[in-house]
DRENDO-1510 file (C-alpha; in Angstrom, 1 decimal, always signed):
<recs>
REC; n; res; u; v; w
REC; 1; MET; +0.0; +0.0; +0.0 .
REC; 2; THR; +1.3; +3.5; -1.0 .
REC; 3; LEU; +0.1; +6.7; +0.7 .
REC; 4; PHE; -0.4; +9.7; -1.6 .
REC; 5; LEU; -1.1; +13.4; -0.7 .
REC; 6; THR; -3.4; +15.9; -2.3 .
REC; 7; LYS; -4.5; +19.4; -1.2 .
REC; 8; VAL; -8.1; +20.4; -0.9 .
REC; 9; TRP; -10.4; +23.2; +0.2 .
REC; 10; GLY; -12.1; +21.3; +2.9 .
REC; 11; TRP; -13.4; +17.9; +4.2 .
REC; 12; ASP; -17.1; +16.9; +4.5 .
REC; 13; VAL; -18.8; +13.8; +5.8 .
REC; 14; PRO; -20.3; +11.7; +4.2 .
REC; 15; VAL; -17.3; +11.6; +1.9 .
REC; 16; GLY; -17.7; +12.2; -1.8 .
REC; 17; PRO; -15.4; +11.2; -4.6 .
REC; 18; LEU; -11.7; +12.0; -5.0 .
REC; 19; GLN; -12.0; +15.1; -7.2 .
REC; 20; PHE; -9.8; +16.5; -10.0 .
REC; 21; SER; -10.0; +19.7; -12.1 .
REC; 22; THR; -9.4; +17.8; -15.4 .
REC; 23; SER; -9.6; +14.3; -16.8 .
REC; 24; GLY; -5.9; +14.6; -17.4 .
REC; 25; TRP; -5.1; +14.9; -13.7 .
REC; 26; ARG; -7.4; +12.1; -13.0 .
REC; 27; ASP; -5.8; +9.9; -15.6 .
REC; 28; ASN; -2.4; +10.8; -14.1 .
REC; 29; ALA; -3.6; +9.6; -10.7 .
REC; 30; LEU; -4.9; +6.4; -12.2 .
REC; 31; ARG; -1.5; +5.6; -13.7 .
REC; 32; GLN; +0.0; +5.9; -10.2 .
REC; 33; LEU; -2.6; +4.2; -8.0 .
REC; 34; GLU; -2.7; +0.5; -7.4 .
REC; 35; GLY; -5.2; -1.6; -5.4 .
REC; 36; GLY; -5.2; -0.7; -1.7 .
REC; 37; ASP; -3.4; +2.7; -2.1 .
REC; 38; ARG; -4.8; +5.6; -0.2 .
REC; 39; VAL; -4.8; +9.4; -0.6 .
REC; 40; VAL; -4.3; +11.8; +2.4 .
REC; 41; LEU; -6.2; +15.1; +2.0 .
REC; 42; VAL; -4.6; +18.2; +3.4 .
REC; 43; GLY; -6.3; +21.6; +3.6 .
REC; 44; THR; -4.7; +24.4; +1.6 .
REC; 45; THR; -3.6; +27.5; +3.3 .
REC; 46; GLY; -5.6; +29.7; +1.0 .
REC; 47; GLU; -8.6; +31.8; +1.9 .
REC; 48; GLN; -11.0; +29.2; +0.4 .
REC; 49; THR; -10.2; +26.7; +3.1 .
REC; 50; PRO; -11.9; +27.1; +6.6 .
REC; 51; ASP; -9.5; +28.4; +9.2 .
REC; 52; ASP; -9.7; +25.2; +11.3 .
REC; 53; MET; -8.7; +23.1; +8.2 .
REC; 54; LYS; -5.8; +25.2; +6.8 .
REC; 55; GLY; -2.6; +23.3; +6.4 .
REC; 56; ARG; -3.9; +20.3; +8.3 .
REC; 57; LEU; -4.4; +16.6; +7.5 .
REC; 58; LEU; -8.1; +16.2; +7.3 .
REC; 59; GLY; -8.9; +12.7; +6.0 .
REC; 60; VAL; -7.9; +9.7; +3.9 .
REC; 61; MET; -9.6; +8.2; +0.9 .
REC; 62; GLN; -9.2; +4.8; -0.7 .
REC; 63; PRO; -10.1; +5.5; -4.3 .
REC; 64; SER; -11.3; +2.9; -6.8 .
REC; 65; ARG; -10.6; +2.9; -10.5 .
REC; 66; GLU; -14.2; +3.8; -11.3 .
REC; 67; PRO; -14.3; +7.3; -13.0 .
REC; 68; VAL; -17.2; +9.5; -12.0 .
REC; 69; MET; -18.4; +13.0; -12.4 .
REC; 70; SER; -18.3; +15.0; -9.2 .
REC; 71; MET; -21.8; +16.5; -9.7 .
REC; 72; ASP; -23.2; +12.9; -9.7 .
REC; 73; PHE; -22.9; +13.3; -6.0 .
REC; 74; ASP; -24.6; +15.7; -3.6 .
REC; 75; VAL; -21.2; +17.5; -3.0 .
REC; 76; ARG; -21.3; +20.5; -0.7 .
REC; 77; ALA; -20.5; +23.6; -2.7 .
REC; 78; ARG; -18.5; +26.5; -1.2 .
REC; 79; PRO; -18.1; +30.1; -2.4 .
REC; 80; GLY; -15.8; +30.1; -5.3 .
REC; 81; ASP; -16.4; +26.4; -6.3 .
REC; 82; PHE; -17.9; +27.5; -9.6 .
REC; 83; VAL; -16.5; +29.6; -12.4 .
REC; 84; ASP; -19.1; +30.8; -15.0 .
REC; 85; GLY; -21.4; +28.1; -13.8 .
REC; 86; GLU; -18.9; +25.3; -14.1 .
REC; 87; TYR; -17.7; +23.3; -11.1 .
REC; 88; LYS; -13.9; +23.6; -10.7 .
REC; 89; TRP; -13.4; +19.8; -10.0 .
REC; 90; PRO; -15.8; +18.2; -12.4 .
REC; 91; VAL; -14.2; +14.7; -12.6 .
REC; 92; GLY; -13.4; +12.2; -9.9 .
REC; 93; LEU; -12.8; +8.6; -8.8 .
REC; 94; MET; -15.3; +6.7; -6.7 .
REC; 95; ASN; -14.1; +5.8; -3.2 .
REC; 96; LEU; -14.1; +2.4; -1.7 .
REC; 97; ARG; -13.5; +3.6; +1.9 .
REC; 98; ALA; -12.7; +6.9; +3.7 .
REC; 99; TRP; -11.5; +8.0; +7.1 .
REC; 100; SER; -11.4; +11.2; +9.1 .
REC; 101; LEU; -8.2; +12.1; +11.0 .
REC; 102; PRO; -9.6; +13.6; +14.3 .
REC; 103; GLU; -6.2; +14.8; +15.5 .
REC; 104; ARG; -5.8; +17.0; +12.3 .
REC; 105; PRO; -2.0; +17.6; +12.7 .
REC; 106; LYS; -0.3; +20.3; +10.7 .
REC; 107; LEU; +1.3; +19.1; +7.5 .
REC; 108; ASN; +4.7; +20.4; +8.8 .
REC; 109; GLN; +4.4; +17.9; +11.7 .
REC; 110; ILE; +4.3; +15.1; +9.1 .
REC; 111; SER; +6.7; +16.4; +6.5 .
REC; 112; ASP; +9.3; +19.1; +6.1 .
REC; 113; ARG; +9.0; +19.0; +2.3 .
REC; 114; LYS; +7.6; +21.8; +0.1 .
REC; 115; PHE; +4.9; +20.3; -2.1 .
REC; 116; SER; +4.5; +21.6; -5.6 .
REC; 117; MET; +1.4; +22.4; -7.6 .
REC; 118; ASP; +1.2; +18.7; -8.4 .
REC; 119; SER; -0.2; +18.2; -4.9 .
REC; 120; ALA; -3.0; +20.7; -5.5 .
REC; 121; GLN; -4.0; +19.4; -8.9 .
REC; 122; GLY; -3.1; +15.7; -8.5 .
REC; 123; ILE; -1.6; +13.2; -6.1 .
REC; 124; VAL; +2.0; +13.0; -4.8 .
REC; 125; PRO; +3.4; +9.9; -3.1 .
REC; 126; LEU; +4.6; +10.2; +0.5 .
REC; 127; ILE; +8.0; +8.9; +1.5 .
REC; 128; ASP; +8.3; +6.1; +4.0 .
REC; 129; ASP; +8.8; +8.4; +7.1 .
REC; 130; GLU; +5.9; +10.6; +6.2 .
REC; 131; ALA; +3.6; +7.6; +5.6 .
REC; 132; ALA; +4.6; +6.0; +8.9 .
REC; 133; ARG; +3.6; +9.2; +10.7 .
REC; 134; VAL; +0.2; +9.3; +9.0 .
REC; 135; LEU; -0.4; +5.6; +9.7 .
REC; 136; ALA; +0.3; +6.2; +13.4 .
REC; 137; LEU; -2.6; +8.7; +13.6 .
REC; 138; ASP; -6.1; +7.8; +14.8 .
REC; 139; TRP; -8.2; +7.0; +11.7 .
REC; 140; ARG; -12.0; +7.1; +12.0 .
REC; 141; GLU; -13.9; +5.4; +9.2 .
REC; 142; GLU; -16.7; +7.6; +7.7 .
REC; 143; ALA; -19.7; +6.9; +5.5 .
REC; 144; LEU; -19.4; +7.4; +1.8 .
REC; 145; MET; -21.7; +9.6; -0.3 .
REC; 146; GLN; -23.7; +7.6; -2.8 .
REC; 147; PRO; -24.0; +8.7; -6.4 .
REC; 148; THR; -27.4; +9.7; -7.7 .
REC; 149; ALA; -29.8; +7.1; -9.0 .
REC; 150; GLN; -29.2; +8.3; -12.6 .
REC; 151; ALA; -25.4; +8.0; -12.1 .
REC; 152; GLN; -25.6; +4.5; -10.8 .
REC; 153; VAL; -27.7; +3.5; -13.8 .
REC; 154; ARG; -25.2; +5.0; -16.1 .
REC; 155; MET; -22.3; +3.3; -14.4 .
REC; 156; ALA; -24.2; +0.0; -14.5 .
REC; 157; LYS; -24.7; +0.4; -18.3 .
REC; 158; ARG; -21.0; +1.1; -18.8 .
REC; 159; HIS; -20.2; -2.2; -17.1 .
REC; 160; GLY; -22.9; -4.1; -18.9 .
REC; 161; THR; -24.9; -4.8; -15.7 .
REC; 162; ALA; -27.8; -2.3; -16.1 .
REC; 163; LYS; -30.5; -4.9; -16.2 .
REC; 164; ARG; -30.8; -6.7; -12.9 .
REC; 165; THR; -33.8; -9.0; -12.7 .
REC; 166; ALA; -35.3; -10.4; -9.6 .
REC; 167; PRO; -34.9; -14.1; -8.8 .
REC; 168; PRO; -37.9; -16.2; -10.0 .
REC; 169; PRO; -40.7; -16.7; -7.5 .
REC; 170; THR; -40.3; -19.9; -5.5 .
REC; 171; THR; -42.1; -21.7; -2.6 .
REC; 172; THR; -39.4; -24.4; -1.9 .
REC; 173; ARG; -37.2; -24.0; +1.1 .
REC; 174; ARG; -34.1; -24.3; -1.1 .
REC; 175; GLY; -35.4; -21.6; -3.4 .
REC; 176; VAL; -36.3; -19.2; -0.6 .
REC; 177; MET; -32.8; -19.6; +0.9 .
REC; 178; HIS; -31.3; -18.9; -2.6 .
REC; 179; MET; -33.4; -15.7; -2.9 .
REC; 180; ARG; -32.0; -14.6; +0.5 .
REC; 181; ARG; -28.5; -14.8; -1.0 .
REC; 182; ALA; -29.4; -13.0; -4.2 .
REC; 183; PRO; -28.4; -9.3; -4.6 .
REC; 184; ALA; -31.1; -6.8; -3.5 .
REC; 185; TYR; -31.6; -3.1; -2.7 .
REC; 186; THR; -32.5; -1.2; +0.4 .
REC; 187; TYR; -34.4; +1.9; -0.8 .
REC; 188; ALA; -35.9; +5.1; +0.5 .
REC; 189; MET; -38.7; +6.6; -1.6 .
REC; 190; ARG; -40.0; +10.1; -1.2 .
REC; 191; VAL; -43.7; +10.1; -0.8 .
REC; 192; ALA; -44.4; +13.1; -3.0 .
REC; 193; GLY; -47.5; +15.1; -2.0 .
REC; 194; ALA; -47.5; +13.9; +1.7 .
REC; 195; ARG; -47.8; +16.4; +4.4 .
REC; 196; PRO; -45.7; +16.4; +6.5 .
REC; 197; SER; -42.8; +15.1; +4.4 .
REC; 198; ALA; -42.6; +11.3; +4.3 .
REC; 199; PHE; -40.3; +8.6; +3.1 .
REC; 200; LYS; -41.1; +4.9; +2.4 .
REC; 201; ILE; -38.2; +2.7; +3.7 .
REC; 202; GLY; -38.0; -0.9; +2.3 .
REC; 203; TRP; -36.0; -3.5; +0.4 .
REC; 204; ALA; -36.5; -5.1; -3.0 .
REC; 205; PHE; -34.8; -7.0; -5.7 .
REC; 206; ASP; -35.8; -4.3; -8.1 .
REC; 207; PHE; -36.6; -0.9; -6.4 .
REC; 208; LYS; -37.8; +0.7; -9.7 .
REC; 209; GLN; -40.4; -2.1; -10.2 .
REC; 210; ARG; -41.5; -1.7; -6.6 .
REC; 211; ALA; -42.0; +2.1; -7.1 .
REC; 212; ARG; -44.1; +1.3; -10.2 .
REC; 213; GLN; -46.2; -1.1; -8.1 .
REC; 214; PHE; -46.8; +1.5; -5.4 .
REC; 215; ASN; -47.7; +4.2; -8.0 .
REC; 216; HIS; -50.1; +1.8; -9.8 .
REC; 217; ALA; -52.1; +1.6; -6.6 .
REC; 218; ALA; -51.7; +5.2; -5.5 .
REC; 219; LEU; -52.7; +6.6; -8.9 .
REC; 220; PRO; -50.6; +9.9; -8.7 .
REC; 221; GLY; -52.1; +10.9; -12.1 .
REC; 222; LEU; -55.5; +11.2; -10.4 .
REC; 223; GLY; -54.1; +13.3; -7.5 .
REC; 224; GLY; -52.8; +10.5; -5.3 .
REC; 225; LEU; -49.4; +10.3; -3.7 .
REC; 226; GLU; -46.4; +9.5; -5.8 .
REC; 227; TYR; -43.4; +7.3; -4.7 .
REC; 228; GLN; -40.1; +8.7; -6.0 .
REC; 229; PRO; -36.9; +6.8; -5.5 .
REC; 230; PHE; -34.6; +9.0; -3.4 .
REC; 231; ARG; -31.8; +6.8; -2.1 .
REC; 232; PHE; -30.9; +3.2; -2.8 .
REC; 233; HIS; -28.1; +0.8; -2.1 .
REC; 234; LEU; -27.3; -2.5; -3.7 .
REC; 235; TRP; -26.3; -5.3; -1.3 .
REC; 236; ASP; -24.7; -8.6; -2.1 .
REC; 237; THR; -27.7; -10.4; -0.5 .
REC; 238; ALA; -31.3; -9.8; +0.3 .
REC; 239; ARG; -30.6; -10.6; +3.9 .
REC; 240; GLN; -28.2; -7.6; +4.0 .
REC; 241; ALA; -30.8; -5.4; +2.3 .
REC; 242; TYR; -33.5; -6.4; +4.8 .
REC; 243; SER; -31.1; -5.8; +7.8 .
REC; 244; MET; -30.4; -2.3; +6.7 .
REC; 245; GLU; -34.1; -1.6; +6.2 .
REC; 246; GLN; -34.8; -2.9; +9.8 .
REC; 247; ALA; -31.9; -0.9; +11.2 .
REC; 248; LEU; -33.2; +2.3; +9.5 .
REC; 249; LEU; -36.7; +1.8; +10.8 .
REC; 250; ALA; -35.5; +1.1; +14.3 .
REC; 251; HIS; -33.3; +4.2; +14.3 .
REC; 252; LEU; -36.2; +6.3; +13.1 .
REC; 253; SER; -38.8; +4.6; +15.2 .
REC; 254; ASP; -40.0; +7.9; +16.7 .
REC; 255; ARG; -40.9; +9.0; +13.1 .
REC; 256; VAL; -42.7; +5.9; +11.9 .
REC; 257; HIS; -46.3; +6.6; +10.8 .
REC; 258; SER; -49.0; +5.0; +12.9 .
REC; 259; ASP; -50.8; +3.5; +9.8 .
REC; 260; ASN; -47.7; +2.1; +8.0 .
REC; 261; GLY; -44.6; +0.8; +9.8 .
REC; 262; GLU; -42.4; +1.4; +6.8 .
REC; 263; VAL; -43.2; +5.1; +6.3 .
REC; 264; VAL; -41.3; +7.8; +8.3 .
REC; 265; THR; -42.6; +11.3; +8.5 .
REC; 266; GLY; -41.4; +14.8; +9.4 .
REC; 267; LEU; -37.8; +14.2; +8.2 .
REC; 268; SER; -35.8; +16.7; +6.1 .
REC; 269; ASP; -33.6; +15.3; +3.2 .
REC; 270; ASP; -30.5; +15.9; +5.3 .
REC; 271; ALA; -32.0; +14.0; +8.3 .
REC; 272; LEU; -32.9; +11.1; +6.1 .
REC; 273; ASP; -29.4; +11.2; +4.5 .
REC; 274; ALA; -27.7; +11.2; +7.9 .
REC; 275; ALA; -29.5; +8.0; +8.9 .
REC; 276; TRP; -29.1; +6.5; +5.4 .
REC; 277; PHE; -25.3; +6.8; +5.2 .
REC; 278; ALA; -25.0; +5.6; +8.8 .
REC; 279; GLY; -27.0; +2.5; +7.7 .
REC; 280; VAL; -24.9; +2.0; +4.6 .
REC; 281; SER; -21.7; +2.1; +6.7 .
REC; 282; GLY; -23.1; -0.2; +9.3 .
REC; 283; LYS; -23.1; +2.4; +12.1 .
REC; 284; LEU; -26.8; +2.2; +13.1 .
</recs>
């Protein structure tokens, strides 16, 4: 495992992708990165970076080789992040894992080197002594930001896995056990038109089909409620998808609607996201 360094304007949780200003800088990073490598994020000393983050080690990312667009994620924009309506770091790499560094030491406590512009635009490998000091710090794993539904569909199409069908219905014990081991989604659907705001929490082998089933009964075209996919996460097994559903509903038990145990009400998007990303990372 090699540790790299890059400079950023800040650090947010849940953690978005590793961002770059151009596809060229991203491609340069891909040429350097190997499986298991990690990138240490250091706040710049410029005015764009919050004072408590300037010149400090903020977090660590383990990027994948999956190229993404930064705006496929609900990244938190700061003043100056856009020029003529264009985001300054439009391309990125999907992360496999991410950690905060609660101690946030100054960069000069880790290294006495002067890092060039390469560290602001791309990634620079740390030498052994620097890497050892970083590895000795306390690392706290954080939830990852999930790409939008549209982005996940686009990535699935790129990999030739866009169409994921549910296992065939079965009544045999062996068949049921097989279905439990089949990939499935945990989902959160916004119940559009509900007052107060509401989300339907559940799991399904095909969350889009489930939304169509709900809307077929709700008849939104005639003024009924509409179920709109808001968040979803694909698990390796239906058992995992069900476990996250139950963990979310238990965590939000004070918000569960009295007439439907899978609907939570009175939640903002941010509040639902906080619970959702905790559920994805197994922290509920």
